[in-house]
C-alpha positions as CSV (number, residue, x, y, z in Angstrom):
1,X,26.8,-7.2,32.0
2,X,30.2,-8.4,31.1
3,X,31.8,-7.5,27.6
4,X,31.4,-11.1,26.4
5,X,28.1,-10.6,26.8
6,X,27.8,-7.3,25.2
7,X,29.8,-9.0,22.2
8,X,27.7,-12.0,22.2
9,X,24.5,-10.0,22.0
10,X,26.1,-8.0,19.2
11,X,26.9,-11.1,17.0
12,X,23.7,-12.5,17.5
13,X,21.9,-9.1,16.4
14,X,24.2,-8.9,13.7
15,X,23.3,-12.4,12.5
16,X,19.0,-11.3,12.6
17,X,20.0,-8.6,10.6
18,X,21.4,-10.6,7.8
19,X,18.9,-13.1,7.6
20,X,16.7,-10.5,7.7
21,X,18.5,-8.8,4.6
22,X,18.7,-12.2,2.8
23,X,14.7,-13.1,3.5
24,X,14.0,-9.6,1.8
25,X,16.1,-9.9,-1.3
26,X,15.0,-13.6,-1.9
27,X,11.1,-12.6,-0.7
28,X,11.4,-9.4,-3.6
29,X,13.3,-11.2,-6.5
30,X,10.7,-13.8,-6.5
31,X,7.7,-11.7,-5.7
32,X,8.5,-9.1,-8.2
33,X,8.8,-11.0,-11.4
34,X,5.9,-13.3,-10.6
35,X,3.5,-10.8,-9.5
36,X,4.7,-8.3,-12.4
37,X,3.9,-10.7,-14.6
38,X,0.1,-11.9,-12.6
39,X,-1.1,-8.0,-12.8
40,X,-0.4,-7.6,-16.6
41,X,-2.1,-11.0,-17.1
42,X,-5.3,-9.8,-15.0
43,X,-4.9,-6.3,-17.0
44,X,-5.3,-7.9,-20.4
45,X,-8.3,-9.5,-19.4
46,X,-10.4,-7.1,-17.6
47,X,-9.7,-5.2,-21.1
48,X,-11.2,-7.3,-23.1
49,X,-14.1,-6.0,-24.9
50,X,-16.5,-8.7,-23.5
51,X,-15.8,-7.2,-19.9
52,X,-15.2,-3.5,-20.6
53,X,-18.9,-3.1,-20.0
54,X,-18.7,-5.3,-16.2
55,X,-19.0,-2.4,-13.7
56,X,-16.9,-6.2,-11.3
57,X,-14.3,-6.1,-13.8
58,X,-13.9,-2.6,-13.8
59,X,-12.8,-2.3,-10.0
60,X,-10.6,-5.3,-10.6
61,X,-9.3,-3.5,-13.8
62,X,-8.0,-0.5,-11.5
63,X,-6.6,-2.9,-8.4
64,X,-4.2,-4.7,-11.1
65,X,-3.0,-1.2,-12.1
66,X,-2.9,-0.3,-8.5
67,X,-1.1,-3.9,-8.1
68,X,1.2,-3.6,-11.2
69,X,2.7,-0.1,-9.9
70,X,2.6,-1.3,-6.5
71,X,4.7,-3.9,-7.4
72,X,7.0,-2.3,-9.6
73,X,7.9,0.8,-6.9
74,X,7.2,-0.3,-3.6
75,X,8.7,-3.8,-3.4
76,X,11.9,-2.6,-5.1
77,X,12.2,0.2,-2.5
78,X,11.9,-2.2,0.1
79,X,14.1,-4.0,-1.3
80,X,16.8,-1.2,-1.5
81,X,15.9,0.1,2.3
82,X,15.7,-3.0,3.9
83,X,17.8,-5.7,1.7
84,X,20.9,-3.6,1.8
85,X,23.8,-1.8,3.6
86,X,23.6,2.5,3.5
87,X,22.0,2.7,0.0
88,X,18.6,3.7,1.3
89,X,18.1,7.2,-1.1
90,X,15.1,8.0,1.3
91,X,18.1,8.7,4.4
92,X,19.5,11.1,2.7
93,X,16.5,13.3,1.4
94,X,13.8,14.6,3.2
95,X,11.4,14.8,0.4
96,X,12.0,11.7,-1.1
97,X,11.8,10.3,2.3
98,X,7.9,11.8,2.8
99,X,7.2,10.9,-1.1
100,X,7.9,7.4,-0.7
101,X,6.0,6.5,2.4
102,X,3.5,8.6,0.7
103,X,3.2,6.3,-2.8
104,X,3.5,3.6,-0.7
105,X,1.1,3.5,1.9
106,X,-1.6,5.0,-0.7
107,X,-0.8,2.4,-2.9
108,X,-1.4,-0.9,-0.9
109,X,-4.5,0.5,0.5
110,X,-6.0,2.1,-2.5
111,X,-5.4,-1.8,-3.9
112,X,-7.2,-3.7,-1.0
113,X,-10.1,-1.0,-1.3
114,X,-10.6,-1.6,-4.5
115,X,-10.9,-5.3,-4.2
116,X,-13.2,-4.8,-1.4
117,X,-15.4,-2.8,-3.9
118,X,-15.7,-5.6,-6.0
119,X,-17.0,-7.6,-3.7
120,X,-19.9,-5.1,-2.6
121,X,-20.3,-4.4,-6.4
122,X,-21.2,-8.5,-7.0
123,X,-23.0,-8.0,-3.8
124,X,-25.4,-5.0,-5.1
125,X,-25.7,-6.7,-8.2
126,X,-27.2,-9.8,-6.8
127,X,-29.7,-7.9,-4.7
128,X,-33.6,-8.1,-5.1
129,X,-34.5,-4.6,-3.9
130,X,-33.9,-2.6,-7.7
131,X,-32.4,0.7,-5.5
132,X,-29.5,-1.7,-4.5
133,X,-29.4,-3.0,-8.1
134,X,-29.0,0.5,-9.4
135,X,-25.9,0.9,-6.8
136,X,-24.4,-1.4,-9.2
137,X,-23.4,0.1,-12.3
138,X,-20.0,1.4,-14.9
139,X,-21.4,4.9,-14.4
140,X,-21.1,4.7,-10.4
141,X,-17.3,2.2,-10.8
142,X,-16.0,5.1,-12.9
143,X,-16.9,7.4,-9.7
144,X,-16.3,5.7,-6.8
145,X,-13.1,4.4,-8.5
146,X,-11.2,7.5,-8.7
147,X,-12.7,9.0,-5.5
148,X,-11.2,6.3,-3.3
149,X,-7.9,6.6,-5.0
150,X,-8.0,10.5,-4.1
151,X,-9.4,9.8,-0.9
152,X,-6.1,7.2,0.3
153,X,-3.7,10.2,-0.9
154,X,-5.5,12.8,1.5
155,X,-6.0,9.7,4.2
156,X,-2.1,8.9,3.8
157,X,-1.1,12.7,3.4
158,X,0.2,13.3,7.0
159,X,3.1,11.4,5.9
160,X,4.6,14.3,4.4
161,X,4.3,15.9,7.6
162,X,5.1,12.9,10.6
163,X,7.8,11.4,9.0
164,X,11.1,12.7,8.8
165,X,14.9,11.5,8.6
166,X,15.9,10.0,11.9
167,X,18.9,8.6,13.4
168,X,18.5,5.3,15.5
169,X,21.0,3.8,17.7
170,X,19.9,0.4,17.8
171,X,20.4,0.6,13.8
172,X,23.5,2.6,13.8
173,X,22.5,4.5,10.9
174,X,20.2,7.4,9.4
175,X,16.2,5.9,9.1
176,X,13.1,7.6,7.1
177,X,10.7,6.9,9.8
178,X,7.7,8.4,12.2
179,X,8.7,10.2,15.5
180,X,8.3,8.4,18.9
181,X,4.9,8.9,19.1
182,X,3.8,7.0,16.1
183,X,1.4,4.0,17.9
184,X,-0.9,6.8,19.3
185,X,-0.7,8.3,15.4
186,X,-1.3,5.3,13.5
187,X,-4.5,4.8,15.8
188,X,-5.8,7.7,15.1
189,X,-5.0,7.3,11.5
190,X,-7.1,3.9,11.7
191,X,-10.1,5.2,12.7
192,X,-9.9,8.3,10.4
193,X,-9.5,6.2,7.4
194,X,-12.2,3.9,8.3
195,X,-14.3,7.3,9.0
196,X,-13.4,9.0,5.8
197,X,-13.7,6.1,3.3
198,X,-17.1,5.3,4.2
199,X,-18.1,8.1,3.6
200,X,-17.3,9.2,0.4
201,X,-18.0,6.0,-0.9
202,X,-21.7,6.8,0.8
203,X,-21.4,10.4,-0.9
204,X,-20.2,8.6,-4.7
205,X,-23.1,5.9,-4.5
206,X,-26.5,7.3,-6.1
207,X,-29.8,7.1,-4.1
């Protein structure tokens, strides 16, 4: 390959990186304020006296609290890491690198599961069998919500082991990322999350 072709490839790569950086900047500057306002409104609504004793509202309240934590922590960190050059704090501190990815993944997965649990709660509440309706209640939500969050933190504790600071030749900089065998480890982790979360929920629900 000629030197001119190499130069063209480098220019194209730099152009793509620049467009990706600008997209992430615009995305975060729009989503962070809108997401923060939306989650605050949800928290205000679900803490009204008429909804405090509703188990479904309790799941949505927990999801909103997790959501605003994700919005105010994960998105700014993503913007710092990907939308600016050479100011990723995770690339210079192994501890920060590991804790950041643990929090990012734990918050994101916990929020999704809490919304799923709210849907499950509505299904159980409207079920004909009495034993199913017994699974829908504020006392069940108070047990399931913390167990779900703790389980997701434990499920992603591997981030503190496998993530490390590596020099990526293609990017020509230090990056906080998992090793080369990440694909296999992520497949195993997906099955682990599916089984572990299911077992915890079954144990938390009364029979």
